[in-house]
SELUMMI-845946 format. One line per field, with one value per atom (N, C-alpha, C, O): residue number from 1; residue in three letters; x, z negated, y negated. Coordinates in pm, whole numbers, plus 50000, padded with zeros to 5 digits. Last residue first. Layout:
<atoms>
num: NUM_...
residuo: ALA_...
x: X_...
z: Z_...
y: Y_...
</atoms>
This chain:
<atoms>
num: 158_158_158_158_157_157_157_157_156_156_156_156_155_155_155_155_154_154_154_154_153_153_153_153_152_152_152_152_151_151_151_151_150_150_150_150_149_149_149_149_148_148_148_148_147_147_147_147_146_146_146_146_145_145_145_145_144_144_144_144_143_143_143_143_142_142_142_142_141_141_141_141_140_140_140_140_139_139_139_139_138_138_138_138_137_137_137_137_136_136_136_136_135_135_135_135_134_134_134_134_133_133_133_133_132_132_132_132_131_131_131_131_130_130_130_130_129_129_129_129_128_128_128_128_127_127_127_127_126_126_126_126_125_125_125_125_124_124_124_124_123_123_123_123_122_122_122_122_121_121_121_121_120_120_120_120_119_119_119_119_118_118_118_118_117_117_117_117_116_116_116_116_115_115_115_115_114_114_114_114_113_113_113_113_112_112_112_112_111_111_111_111_110_110_110_110_109_109_109_109_108_108_108_108_107_107_107_107_106_106_106_106_105_105_105_105_104_104_104_104_103_103_103_103_102_102_102_102_101_101_101_101_100_100_100_100_99_99_99_99_98_98_98_98_97_97_97_97_96_96_96_96_95_95_95_95_94_94_94_94_93_93_93_93_92_92_92_92_91_91_91_91_90_90_90_90_89_89_89_89_88_88_88_88_87_87_87_87_86_86_86_86_85_85_85_85_84_84_84_84_83_83_83_83_82_82_82_82_81_81_81_81_80_80_80_80_79_79_79_79_78_78_78_78_77_77_77_77_76_76_76_76_75_75_75_75_74_74_74_74_73_73_73_73_72_72_72_72_71_71_71_71_70_70_70_70_69_69_69_69_68_68_68_68_67_67_67_67_66_66_66_66_65_65_65_65_64_64_64_64_63_63_63_63_62_62_62_62_61_61_61_61_60_60_60_60_59_59_59_59_58_58_58_58_57_57_57_57_56_56_56_56_55_55_55_55_54_54_54_54_53_53_53_53_52_52_52_52_51_51_51_51_50_50_50_50_49_49_49_49_48_48_48_48_47_47_47_47_46_46_46_46_45_45_45_45_44_44_44_44_43_43_43_43_42_42_42_42_41_41_41_41_40_40_40_40_39_39_39_39_38_38_38_38_37_37_37_37_36_36_36_36_35_35_35_35_34_34_34_34_33_33_33_33_32_32_32_32_31_31_31_31_30_30_30_30_29_29_29_29_28_28_28_28_27_27_27_27_26_26_26_26_25_25_25_25_24_24_24_24_23_23_23_23_22_22_22_22_21_21_21_21_20_20_20_20_19_19_19_19_18_18_18_18_17_17_17_17_16_16_16_16_15_15_15_15_14_14_14_14_13_13_13_13_12_12_12_12_11_11_11_11_10_10_10_10_9_9_9_9_8_8_8_8_7_7_7_7_6_6_6_6_5_5_5_5_4_4_4_4_3_3_3_3_2_2_2_2_1_1_1_1
residuo: ARG_ARG_ARG_ARG_GLY_GLY_GLY_GLY_GLU_GLU_GLU_GLU_LEU_LEU_LEU_LEU_GLU_GLU_GLU_GLU_MET_MET_MET_MET_LEU_LEU_LEU_LEU_ARG_ARG_ARG_ARG_ALA_ALA_ALA_ALA_ALA_ALA_ALA_ALA_ASP_ASP_ASP_ASP_VAL_VAL_VAL_VAL_VAL_VAL_VAL_VAL_ARG_ARG_ARG_ARG_MET_MET_MET_MET_TRP_TRP_TRP_TRP_LEU_LEU_LEU_LEU_ARG_ARG_ARG_ARG_GLY_GLY_GLY_GLY_GLN_GLN_GLN_GLN_TRP_TRP_TRP_TRP_ASP_ASP_ASP_ASP_LEU_LEU_LEU_LEU_VAL_VAL_VAL_VAL_ALA_ALA_ALA_ALA_VAL_VAL_VAL_VAL_GLN_GLN_GLN_GLN_GLN_GLN_GLN_GLN_GLY_GLY_GLY_GLY_GLN_GLN_GLN_GLN_MET_MET_MET_MET_GLU_GLU_GLU_GLU_ARG_ARG_ARG_ARG_PHE_PHE_PHE_PHE_GLN_GLN_GLN_GLN_HIS_HIS_HIS_HIS_ARG_ARG_ARG_ARG_PRO_PRO_PRO_PRO_LEU_LEU_LEU_LEU_LEU_LEU_LEU_LEU_ALA_ALA_ALA_ALA_ASN_ASN_ASN_ASN_HIS_HIS_HIS_HIS_GLN_GLN_GLN_GLN_GLU_GLU_GLU_GLU_VAL_VAL_VAL_VAL_GLU_GLU_GLU_GLU_ARG_ARG_ARG_ARG_LEU_LEU_LEU_LEU_VAL_VAL_VAL_VAL_PRO_PRO_PRO_PRO_VAL_VAL_VAL_VAL_VAL_VAL_VAL_VAL_GLU_GLU_GLU_GLU_ASN_ASN_ASN_ASN_SER_SER_SER_SER_LEU_LEU_LEU_LEU_TRP_TRP_TRP_TRP_GLN_GLN_GLN_GLN_ARG_ARG_ARG_ARG_LEU_LEU_LEU_LEU_SER_SER_SER_SER_ARG_ARG_ARG_ARG_ASN_ASN_ASN_ASN_GLU_GLU_GLU_GLU_PRO_PRO_PRO_PRO_HIS_HIS_HIS_HIS_TYR_TYR_TYR_TYR_PHE_PHE_PHE_PHE_HIS_HIS_HIS_HIS_LEU_LEU_LEU_LEU_MET_MET_MET_MET_LEU_LEU_LEU_LEU_LEU_LEU_LEU_LEU_GLY_GLY_GLY_GLY_TYR_TYR_TYR_TYR_VAL_VAL_VAL_VAL_GLY_GLY_GLY_GLY_SER_SER_SER_SER_GLU_GLU_GLU_GLU_SER_SER_SER_SER_VAL_VAL_VAL_VAL_LEU_LEU_LEU_LEU_LEU_LEU_LEU_LEU_GLU_GLU_GLU_GLU_ASP_ASP_ASP_ASP_GLU_GLU_GLU_GLU_GLU_GLU_GLU_GLU_VAL_VAL_VAL_VAL_GLY_GLY_GLY_GLY_ALA_ALA_ALA_ALA_LEU_LEU_LEU_LEU_ARG_ARG_ARG_ARG_GLU_GLU_GLU_GLU_TRP_TRP_TRP_TRP_ARG_ARG_ARG_ARG_SER_SER_SER_SER_GLN_GLN_GLN_GLN_ASP_ASP_ASP_ASP_PRO_PRO_PRO_PRO_ASP_ASP_ASP_ASP_LEU_LEU_LEU_LEU_LYS_LYS_LYS_LYS_GLN_GLN_GLN_GLN_ALA_ALA_ALA_ALA_VAL_VAL_VAL_VAL_ARG_ARG_ARG_ARG_PRO_PRO_PRO_PRO_GLY_GLY_GLY_GLY_LEU_LEU_LEU_LEU_HIS_HIS_HIS_HIS_SER_SER_SER_SER_ALA_ALA_ALA_ALA_THR_THR_THR_THR_LEU_LEU_LEU_LEU_LYS_LYS_LYS_LYS_ALA_ALA_ALA_ALA_LEU_LEU_LEU_LEU_ASP_ASP_ASP_ASP_ARG_ARG_ARG_ARG_LEU_LEU_LEU_LEU_VAL_VAL_VAL_VAL_PHE_PHE_PHE_PHE_TRP_TRP_TRP_TRP_ALA_ALA_ALA_ALA_GLN_GLN_GLN_GLN_GLN_GLN_GLN_GLN_ASP_ASP_ASP_ASP_ILE_ILE_ILE_ILE_LEU_LEU_LEU_LEU_VAL_VAL_VAL_VAL_GLY_GLY_GLY_GLY_ARG_ARG_ARG_ARG_LEU_LEU_LEU_LEU_ARG_ARG_ARG_ARG_ARG_ARG_ARG_ARG_ASN_ASN_ASN_ASN_TYR_TYR_TYR_TYR_ARG_ARG_ARG_ARG_VAL_VAL_VAL_VAL_PHE_PHE_PHE_PHE_SER_SER_SER_SER_HIS_HIS_HIS_HIS_PRO_PRO_PRO_PRO_ILE_ILE_ILE_ILE_LEU_LEU_LEU_LEU_GLY_GLY_GLY_GLY_ASP_ASP_ASP_ASP_ASP_ASP_ASP_ASP_ALA_ALA_ALA_ALA_PRO_PRO_PRO_PRO_PHE_PHE_PHE_PHE_SER_SER_SER_SER_THR_THR_THR_THR_SER_SER_SER_SER_THR_THR_THR_THR_ASN_ASN_ASN_ASN_MET_MET_MET_MET
x: 57919_57950_58093_58134_57812_57796_57787_57686_58070_58001_57987_58062_57913_58028_58015_57904_57704_57605_57794_57761_57758_57686_57704_57740_57849_57989_57881_57913_57577_57710_57861_57971_57545_57489_57608_57672_57768_57727_57690_57735_57666_57825_57803_57811_57466_57452_57537_57517_57521_57379_57365_57264_57783_57715_57580_57604_57941_57957_57733_57619_58141_57982_58020_58092_58306_58319_58199_58141_58334_58280_58333_58409_58453_58502_58432_58446_58307_58239_58306_58250_58413_58324_58269_58185_58473_58507_58466_58509_58298_58343_58352_58269_58442_58361_58410_58495_58462_58432_58373_58254_58601_58491_58545_58639_58793_58848_58679_58609_58792_58785_58746_58699_58856_58971_58876_58955_58673_58684_58745_58686_58824_58684_58666_58643_59017_58976_58868_58862_58891_58921_58947_58903_58873_58876_58924_59044_58749_58911_58835_58714_58583_58679_58790_58905_58592_58697_58672_58691_58374_58413_58542_58551_58495_58443_58450_58525_58660_58487_58430_58320_58891_58883_58757_58737_59046_58893_58904_58917_59214_59296_59141_59135_59119_59188_59214_59242_58920_58864_58934_58871_59160_59099_59006_59036_59237_59339_59253_59297_58976_59023_59115_59057_58955_58877_58846_58747_59191_59159_59054_59069_59130_59275_59260_59324_58944_58943_59010_58964_59072_58932_58910_58863_59280_59286_59145_59113_59211_59394_59369_59448_58945_59089_59185_59262_58892_58855_58892_58799_59079_59012_59017_59113_58964_59113_59134_59178_58679_58713_58882_58914_58701_58659_58707_58744_58907_58961_58863_58919_58677_58768_58857_58938_58456_58419_58579_58592_58505_58527_58536_58640_58398_58540_58575_58663_58147_58189_58314_58346_57884_57996_58026_57964_57674_57721_57866_57950_57705_57577_57544_57447_58025_57846_57821_57855_58163_58192_58120_58118_58015_58124_58150_58206_57881_57839_57885_57819_58111_57962_57903_57887_58171_58306_58210_58209_58006_58003_58128_58149_57982_57909_57925_57823_58189_58245_58158_58191_58141_58239_58295_58378_57790_57952_58050_58034_57578_57609_57799_57886_57331_57425_57500_57503_57046_57125_57265_57305_56963_57034_57082_57152_56640_56789_56867_56796_56627_56572_56666_56761_56771_56648_56591_56518_57104_56995_56885_56888_57287_57234_57128_57069_57381_57383_57287_57235_57223_57330_57295_57182_57080_57111_57202_57262_57085_57139_57119_57139_57000_56950_57029_57038_57265_57187_57108_57151_57441_57337_57224_57160_57592_57581_57553_57594_57430_57541_57557_57549_57254_57184_57248_57199_57420_57369_57295_57195_57219_57364_57294_57176_56992_57089_57229_57341_56851_56833_56952_56963_56976_56998_56956_56998_56784_56928_56946_56934_56587_56630_56713_56721_56697_56685_56673_56713_56881_56842_56760_56744_57047_57090_56960_56949_57134_57005_57005_56950_57430_57370_57222_57226_57690_57546_57478_57465_57868_57904_57783_57745_57801_57974_57995_58097_57540_57599_57761_57806_57523_57522_57494_57426_57699_57803_57659_57679_57556_57624_57695_57795_57341_57262_57411_57382_57451_57370_57324_57268_57715_57589_57547_57619_57941_57897_57778_57702_58140_58014_57970_57974_58413_58369_58165_58102_58411_58402_58328_58246_58461_58620_58528_58618_58183_58311_58390_58306_58201_58134_58166_58181_58251_58303_58266_58278_58141_58078_58167_58170_58091_58126_58130_58126_58016_58012_58010_57932_58062_58065_58084_58164_57992_58023_57997_57931_58162_58066_58087_58206_58397_58347_58156_58062_58540_58470_58356_58257_58518_58549_58452_58330_58588_58517_58567_58670_58404_58564_58455_58332_58354_58321_58382_58472_58196_58355_58278_58182_57960_57975_58163_58221_57796_57862_57988_58088_57568_57679_57702_57615_57277_57258_57494_57560_57267_57147_57266_57321_57385_57248_57202_57098_57680_57659_57475_57406_57934_57809_57777_57814_58114_58145_58030_58030_58402_58326_58325_58411_58467_58499_58309_58198_58624_58524_58486_58460_58790_58735_58619_58518_58801_58762_58740_58703_59053_59009_58933_58992
z: 26299_26379_26368_26453_25996_26060_26190_26237_25970_25914_25968_25995_26104_26110_26027_26036_25860_26032_26117_26214_25689_25701_25822_25841_25789_25688_25737_25839_25827_25944_25856_25911_25510_25649_25814_25863_25402_25393_25521_25577_25616_25574_25541_25606_25472_25623_25634_25656_25181_25228_25418_25478_25109_25158_25212_25275_24845_24938_25009_24964_24535_24588_24739_24759_24214_24422_24463_24435_23913_24047_24135_24141_23761_23782_23839_23830_23812_23650_23678_23640_24113_24009_23914_23933_24463_24364_24146_24097_24756_24596_24486_24420_25036_24923_24835_24831_25404_25297_25177_25190_25492_25580_25407_25330_25849_25724_25713_25813_25866_25881_25758_25646_25798_25919_25898_25952_25571_25711_25803_25911_25491_25444_25547_25641_25263_25418_25436_25377_25177_25116_25296_25407_25109_25211_25193_25218_24838_24911_25026_25022_24627_24747_24795_24798_24262_24415_24452_24396_24081_24121_24231_24282_23695_23821_23961_23927_23452_23440_23564_23540_23500_23512_23482_23483_23694_23474_23597_23718_23770_23716_23614_23491_23995_23983_23935_23966_23836_23891_23963_23991_23794_23723_23778_23753_24051_24010_23858_23798_24161_24256_24111_24053_23932_24003_24082_24091_24036_23938_23905_23848_24320_24277_24106_24069_24269_24380_24282_24182_24190_24117_24171_24105_24298_24121_24082_23983_24523_24445_24308_24215_24576_24730_24620_24632_24401_24451_24528_24527_24436_24353_24359_24331_24683_24651_24549_24566_24645_24737_24764_24853_24500_24465_24559_24537_24641_24639_24523_24417_24884_24948_24777_24835_24700_24742_24809_24777_24732_24534_24646_24648_24938_24889_24787_24782_25059_24941_24932_24923_25236_25257_25158_25177_25266_25102_25112_25030_25456_25476_25393_25411_25519_25586_25556_25577_25330_25400_25500_25550_25076_25086_25147_25119_25250_25182_25131_25134_25362_25464_25385_25413_25115_25170_25253_25233_24991_24931_25034_24996_25226_25237_25096_25066_25143_25277_25264_25276_24887_24883_25027_25043_24832_24890_24925_24973_24553_24760_24729_24647_24466_24471_24560_24660_24234_24350_24353_24260_23966_24042_24135_24149_23844_23872_23977_24058_23462_23607_23706_23704_23208_23223_23415_23448_23147_23136_23209_23247_23047_22964_23021_22966_23344_23189_23088_23129_23662_23604_23429_23388_23957_23767_23693_23678_24303_24183_24038_23976_24589_24409_24367_24405_24818_24718_24606_24531_25137_24951_24959_25022_25351_25271_25161_25100_25515_25420_25361_25251_25553_25560_25487_25376_25702_25678_25616_25616_25522_25534_25654_25687_25495_25557_25554_25595_25315_25467_25594_25710_25006_25180_25284_25362_24951_25087_25127_25245_24846_24984_25126_25248_24576_24694_24840_24931_24582_24536_24622_24737_24524_24529_24455_24345_24463_24435_24510_24614_24357_24447_24431_24387_24163_24116_24254_24277_24178_24375_24337_24420_23938_24018_24052_24020_23912_23847_23918_23934_24199_24218_24112_24153_24100_24220_24228_24288_23910_23874_23978_23941_24054_24103_23964_23910_24231_24277_24251_24329_24154_24098_24152_24108_24353_24294_24270_24341_24475_24486_24348_24239_24663_24547_24587_24692_24734_24811_24694_24640_24694_24705_24715_24677_24572_24679_24700_24743_24407_24445_24549_24643_24099_24197_24257_24204_24073_24021_24155_24260_23857_23972_23929_23823_23725_23712_23806_23885_23574_23707_23666_23579_23423_23372_23597_23694_23293_23353_23395_23406_23294_23166_23176_23102_23534_23405_23344_23338_23484_23565_23554_23565_23375_23341_23467_23499_23449_23513_23449_23451_23370_23373_23368_23314_23529_23492_23473_23537_23420_23511_23489_23395_23510_23394_23444_23492_23667_23626_23530_23449_23383_23463_23465_23364_23149_23181_23244_23196_23241_23279_23283_23343_23453_23358_23331_23391_23726_23694_23466_23400_23525_23619_23595_23503_23446_23539_23569_23604_23105_23192_23261_23218_23110_23128_23185_23305_23089_23169_23170_23221_23155_23062_23185_23301_23178_23285_23159_23052
y: 39104_39174_39233_39311_38998_39159_39167_39220_38806_38937_39036_39130_38682_38663_38769_38821_38598_38602_38681_38751_38498_38614_38618_38735_38253_38378_38470_38530_38065_38132_38220_38220_38073_38115_38174_38267_37872_38063_38190_38290_37645_37762_37909_38014_37709_37631_37712_37832_37581_37752_37751_37789_37457_37431_37605_37707_37642_37603_37519_37533_37653_37622_37553_37456_37809_37730_37749_37854_37698_37774_37742_37646_37543_37675_37803_37925_37321_37381_37549_37651_37298_37288_37353_37441_37284_37335_37239_37134_37328_37265_37318_37381_37411_37377_37269_37180_37396_37292_37365_37391_37688_37680_37508_37523_37816_37728_37692_37671_38200_38102_37891_37868_38456_38423_38260_38183_38496_38533_38492_38489_38121_38253_38298_38222_37945_38027_38151_38260_37641_37714_37841_37815_37256_37349_37572_37585_37105_37152_37203_37180_36918_36898_36975_36932_36885_36860_36933_37041_36785_36818_36844_36732_36651_36587_36774_36866_36703_36791_36688_36638_36667_36748_36831_36953_36319_36387_36507_36490_36194_36315_36324_36333_36102_36219_36286_36402_35877_36000_36130_36232_35704_35785_35901_36018_35591_35747_35765_35863_35494_35575_35630_35722_35259_35418_35507_35580_35129_35226_35300_35408_35095_35130_35186_35284_34908_35049_35109_35163_34668_34745_34906_34999_34643_34644_34706_34771_34524_34511_34579_34561_34525_34595_34593_34689_34347_34417_34500_34581_34122_34149_34309_34380_34048_34064_34196_34310_33922_34057_34105_34184_33748_33819_33996_34111_33621_33673_33695_33666_33530_33615_33626_33698_33404_33504_33581_33699_33137_33214_33377_33443_33022_33055_33161_33246_33227_33110_33182_33300_33419_33397_33199_33095_33567_33491_33481_33518_33768_33712_33586_33513_33896_33764_33686_33569_33865_33792_33722_33609_33997_33854_33827_33721_34237_34107_33985_33881_34360_34277_34127_34008_34443_34379_34293_34172_34595_34524_34405_34290_34815_34622_34586_34524_34903_34855_34762_34644_35057_34890_34810_34720_35037_35114_34997_34885_34945_34895_34955_34926_35043_35087_35055_35126_35031_34990_35065_35136_35231_35093_35126_35227_35420_35388_35252_35191_35316_35290_35293_35216_35289_35320_35369_35462_35394_35312_35410_35527_35563_35419_35344_35251_35645_35671_35546_35442_35649_35539_35585_35557_35736_35703_35695_35801_35490_35601_35615_35511_35456_35457_35528_35645_35224_35450_35406_35318_35231_35171_35299_35383_35259_35172_35117_35018_35364_35461_35404_35458_35194_35295_35330_35350_34912_35002_35084_35011_34618_34673_34813_34824_34465_34337_34507_34475_34596_34609_34474_34434_34576_34678_34689_34774_34308_34235_34446_34479_34337_34326_34331_34342_34429_34513_34493_34566_34071_34235_34310_34270_33846_33944_34067_34122_33533_33591_33689_33651_33465_33479_33584_33699_33507_33402_33370_33249_33634_33582_33491_33408_33797_33770_33692_33631_33828_33759_33724_33610_34065_33932_33839_33745_34258_34120_34056_33951_34361_34257_34238_34176_34422_34352_34296_34189_34626_34532_34444_34367_34819_34823_34661_34572_35027_34924_34912_34977_35232_35213_35125_35183_35464_35338_35255_35241_35751_35608_35614_35688_36022_35954_35846_35770_36139_36188_36060_35981_35809_35975_36033_35955_35629_35723_35831_35942_35305_35478_35493_35428_35035_35091_35269_35332_34691_34867_34913_34861_34438_34449_34618_34654_34164_34320_34376_34340_33862_33920_34060_34090_33702_33724_33779_33749_33684_33595_33594_33521_34109_33915_33769_33756_34350_34211_34104_34046_34622_34595_34476_34472_34987_34821_34800_34865_35323_35228_35055_35012_35521_35404_35363_35417_35791_35741_35675_35730_35936_35820_35790_35756_36106_35981_35932_35908_36289_36140_36033_35934_36474_36479_36455_36482_36292_36325_36355_36272_36261_36332_36428_36525_35973_36119_36269_36351_35807_35807_35965_36046_35624_35738_35735_35706_35297_35411_35496_35487_35035_35112_35175_35126_34681_34734_34868_34856_34446_34537_34604_34589
</atoms>
């Protein structure tokens, strides 16, 4: 299994590469969720998976993202989307072992590597004005959603 660093870069997300049967599967962790390149998954399953397959998924199971070193955005499928495609739409006995490989080896490696990457943003909760607020600790600064900042300013004005 070959992996590389994955973090947001100016020229796109840098994926981890995994190899099974001499075929590459690129994956990234976005907000603690595993996402995989649909084109790579198609080669692994010898299926004709294209962008239209995203219509078979729920809206939160696919997304377009730019990967480093690739000129065009890639269609990514979430971990749950991959399992849905493997078991429901493209069932083949080999897909069971592919699902087990993803669940038992690939996803844990993605999560483990990302836990120790200091360059990635970290989601945290901070107490501000007596309220628990979700913030993002990134590049030495705390970031929060505009709606949360507005709510805190309203509380401060009272």
